[in-house]
C-alpha positions as CSV (number, residue, x, y, z in Angstrom):
1,M,-8.2,8.3,-12.6
2,R,-7.5,8.8,-8.9
3,Q,-4.7,11.0,-7.5
4,L,-1.4,9.3,-6.6
5,K,1.0,10.7,-4.0
6,L,4.1,12.0,-5.8
7,S,6.2,10.2,-3.2
8,R,4.9,6.9,-4.8
9,A,5.3,8.0,-8.5
10,F,8.6,6.1,-8.8
11,T,6.7,2.8,-8.3
12,L,5.1,3.3,-11.7
13,I,8.3,3.4,-13.7
14,E,10.6,1.2,-11.6
15,P,13.4,-0.1,-13.8
16,G,14.5,-3.7,-13.7
17,P,15.8,-6.2,-13.2
18,V,17.0,-6.2,-9.6
19,V,20.7,-7.1,-9.7
20,L,23.4,-8.1,-7.3
21,V,26.6,-6.1,-7.7
22,T,29.8,-7.6,-6.4
23,T,33.0,-5.7,-5.4
24,H,36.4,-6.8,-4.2
25,D,38.9,-4.7,-2.2
26,V,41.7,-5.4,0.2
27,G,41.1,-9.2,0.1
28,K,37.4,-8.9,0.8
29,S,34.5,-9.5,-1.6
30,N,31.0,-8.1,-1.0
31,I,27.6,-8.1,-2.6
32,M,25.0,-5.4,-2.7
33,T,21.4,-5.5,-4.0
34,I,20.6,-2.8,-6.5
35,S,17.1,-2.2,-7.7
36,W,17.7,1.0,-9.8
37,T,19.5,0.0,-13.0
38,M,19.4,1.0,-16.6
39,V,20.8,0.2,-20.0
40,L,22.3,3.1,-21.9
41,D,21.6,2.7,-25.6
42,F,22.5,-0.4,-27.5
43,T,26.0,-0.4,-26.1
44,P,27.4,-2.4,-23.2
45,V,27.1,0.6,-20.9
46,F,24.9,0.5,-17.9
47,A,24.0,2.7,-14.9
48,I,23.2,1.9,-11.3
49,T,22.2,4.1,-8.5
50,T,24.2,3.7,-5.3
51,G,26.1,5.8,-2.9
52,D,27.8,6.1,0.5
53,W,24.8,4.4,2.2
54,N,26.0,1.1,0.6
55,Y,29.1,-0.4,2.2
56,S,30.3,-1.7,-1.2
57,F,30.3,1.8,-2.7
58,T,33.7,2.6,-1.2
59,A,35.2,-0.4,-2.9
60,L,33.5,0.4,-6.1
61,R,34.8,4.0,-6.1
62,K,38.3,2.9,-5.0
63,T,38.8,-0.1,-7.5
64,G,36.7,1.3,-10.3
65,E,35.3,-2.2,-11.1
66,C,32.5,-4.6,-10.2
67,V,30.3,-7.4,-11.5
68,I,26.6,-7.0,-12.2
69,A,25.1,-10.4,-11.4
70,I,21.6,-11.1,-12.6
71,P,19.6,-13.4,-10.3
72,A,16.4,-15.3,-11.1
73,V,13.3,-15.4,-9.0
74,D,14.4,-18.6,-7.2
75,L,17.0,-16.3,-5.5
76,L,14.5,-13.7,-4.4
77,D,14.7,-14.2,-0.6
78,R,18.5,-14.2,-0.8
79,V,18.5,-11.1,-2.9
80,V,16.3,-9.3,-0.4
81,G,18.4,-10.6,2.5
82,I,21.6,-9.3,0.9
83,G,20.0,-5.9,0.5
84,T,19.0,-5.8,4.2
85,C,22.3,-6.4,5.8
86,S,25.7,-4.8,5.6
87,G,29.0,-6.2,4.3
88,A,30.7,-4.2,7.0
89,D,29.9,-7.0,9.4
90,T,28.6,-9.9,7.2
91,D,30.2,-12.2,4.7
92,K,27.3,-12.2,2.4
93,F,28.6,-15.1,0.2
94,A,28.8,-17.3,3.2
95,K,25.6,-16.2,4.9
96,F,23.5,-16.6,1.7
97,G,25.2,-19.7,0.4
98,L,26.5,-18.1,-2.8
99,T,29.5,-19.2,-4.8
100,A,32.1,-16.6,-5.8
101,V,33.8,-17.4,-9.1
102,A,36.8,-15.5,-10.5
103,G,36.1,-13.2,-13.4
104,K,38.2,-13.0,-16.6
105,I,39.1,-9.3,-16.3
106,V,38.0,-7.7,-13.0
107,K,38.8,-8.8,-9.4
108,A,35.2,-8.6,-8.3
109,P,33.7,-12.1,-8.3
110,L,31.0,-13.5,-10.5
111,I,28.1,-15.3,-8.6
112,A,27.7,-18.9,-9.9
113,E,24.0,-19.1,-8.9
114,C,23.0,-16.2,-11.1
115,V,21.6,-16.4,-14.6
116,A,24.3,-14.0,-16.0
117,N,27.3,-12.0,-14.8
118,I,28.7,-8.8,-16.4
119,E,32.2,-7.7,-15.5
120,C,32.3,-3.9,-15.5
121,K,34.6,-0.9,-15.1
122,V,33.4,2.5,-13.8
123,V,33.5,5.1,-16.5
124,D,31.6,7.9,-14.8
125,V,29.9,9.0,-11.6
126,V,27.1,11.5,-11.6
127,S,27.4,12.4,-7.9
128,N,24.4,14.7,-7.5
129,H,22.2,11.9,-8.6
130,S,24.2,8.9,-7.1
131,I,24.5,7.4,-10.6
132,V,27.5,5.1,-11.4
133,V,28.0,4.5,-15.1
134,L,29.6,1.2,-15.9
135,E,31.1,-0.2,-19.1
136,A,31.0,-4.0,-19.6
137,V,34.3,-5.6,-20.3
138,A,33.2,-9.3,-20.2
139,A,29.8,-11.0,-20.0
140,H,28.9,-14.6,-19.0
141,I,25.6,-16.4,-19.1
142,D,24.5,-19.8,-17.7
143,A,22.5,-21.2,-20.7
144,T,21.8,-24.4,-18.7
145,R,20.0,-22.8,-15.8
146,K,16.4,-23.8,-15.8
147,E,14.9,-20.8,-13.9
148,K,15.7,-17.6,-15.8
149,R,12.8,-15.2,-14.9
150,T,14.2,-12.0,-13.5
151,I,13.0,-10.0,-10.5
152,H,11.7,-6.4,-10.8
153,A,11.3,-4.3,-7.6
154,V,8.2,-2.1,-7.5
155,G,9.9,-0.1,-4.8
156,D,7.5,-0.6,-2.0
157,G,8.7,-4.0,-0.8
158,T,6.9,-6.0,-3.6
159,F,8.3,-7.6,-6.7
160,V,7.2,-8.5,-10.2
161,V,8.6,-11.4,-12.1
162,D,9.2,-11.6,-15.8
163,G,6.4,-13.4,-17.6
164,R,5.3,-14.0,-21.2
165,K,7.6,-12.6,-23.9
166,F,6.1,-10.8,-26.9
167,D,8.1,-10.7,-30.1
168,R,7.9,-7.5,-32.1
169,K,11.3,-7.7,-33.7
170,K,9.9,-7.3,-37.3
171,M,8.0,-4.2,-36.3
172,M,11.0,-2.7,-34.6
173,A,13.6,-3.8,-37.2
174,S,14.4,-0.2,-38.3
175,K,15.2,0.8,-34.8
176,L,17.3,-2.2,-33.8
177,P,21.1,-2.6,-34.4
178,P,22.0,-5.2,-37.1
179,G,22.4,-8.7,-35.8
180,L,20.4,-8.2,-32.6
């Protein structure tokens, strides 16, 4: 094995998928691209990493709610574009041709073009690590969407797309919750 710079070690364990997080505050909706996400156990609780460097973070902290929208690979260029401009001076829904759809519980909009949308409430913030813990309050999926492969950021400007799925449910049955 060859030595790898510690500054690149995170590219080996990059979580996934890349998501779009929407917020809504003072009559304005916004979208931010988030590459660092995780599921917490077999519950509808998730974590994202974000902070003051994202314009939407203020709305997220103030309203305590958001939507995690899960894009497919056909939206990759829009996802990257959203992550490289600021909602402070850009209407990202208009600029990237995305459709805001009212959620059932939170004021942040769903994104119609995404594979799935999860309405969330903020339940905790771990400030020293810029982690926001979210609990899902509603979830929506577009079962008719043809392209469903999700995007995973390597962290260096490159991306990996979901591929072949391997079924090991029988082997893992003792570790999975009933009915999964």
